[in-house]
C-alpha positions in Angstrom: -19.8 -3.9 22.8 -17.6 -6.8 23.2 -14.3 -6.3 22.6 -13.0 -10.5 21.4 -13.5 -11.4 18.1 -13.0 -15.2 17.4 -12.5 -15.6 13.7 -10.6 -18.2 11.4 -8.7 -17.1 8.3 -6.4 -19.5 6.1 -3.4 -20.4 8.3 -1.3 -19.3 5.9 -2.5 -15.3 6.4 -2.2 -15.7 10.0 1.1 -13.7 9.8 -0.2 -10.9 7.7 -3.8 -10.5 9.6 -1.1 -9.6 12.5 0.9 -7.2 11.0 -1.9 -5.4 9.2 -4.0 -5.3 12.9 -0.3 -4.3 13.9 0.1 -1.8 11.6 -3.7 0.2 12.1 -2.0 1.9 15.5 -2.3 -1.3 17.2 -6.3 -1.6 16.9 -6.0 -4.7 18.9 -4.0 -8.0 19.7 -4.1 -11.1 17.1 -3.3 -14.3 19.1 -3.4 -18.1 17.4 -5.6 -20.6 19.3 -4.7 -23.3 16.5 -2.5 -22.6 14.0 -3.4 -25.8 11.7 -7.1 -24.5 11.5 -6.2 -20.3 11.5 -8.6 -20.0 14.3 -7.5 -16.7 15.4 -9.2 -14.3 18.7 -8.5 -10.4 18.0 -8.6 -8.6 21.4 -9.1 -5.3 21.3 -10.5 -2.4 23.5 -14.6 -1.1 23.7 -13.2 2.0 21.8 -11.2 -0.2 19.0 -13.5 -2.9 18.4 -15.8 -0.8 15.4 -12.2 -0.1 13.5 -11.1 -3.6 14.0 -14.9 -4.6 12.4 -14.2 -2.3 9.6 -10.7 -4.1 9.0 -11.4 -7.4 9.2 -14.4 -7.3 6.7 -12.6 -5.3 4.0 -9.2 -8.0 4.2 -7.2 -8.9 0.8 -8.1 -12.7 1.9 -11.2 -14.3 3.0 -11.8 -14.2 7.5 -14.6 -15.5 8.9 -15.7 -13.8 12.5 -17.3 -16.9 14.5 -18.2 -14.9 17.0 -17.8 -11.8 18.9 -17.1 -11.8 23.0 
């Protein structure tokens, strides 16, 4: 299973997304690709990607998963 998740979120929520992922025992690392468009990549591992997807699908704000590499 792939461990990189490309996603798009409202730019105002990038910081909160980063803090939430870090708060879950560092399941992944969020990197901003384009702040203006809200494009991010969440880098996890094969062991954490299932948990990351569960978290991303239940955030308190909208996030669109674009690809999973």
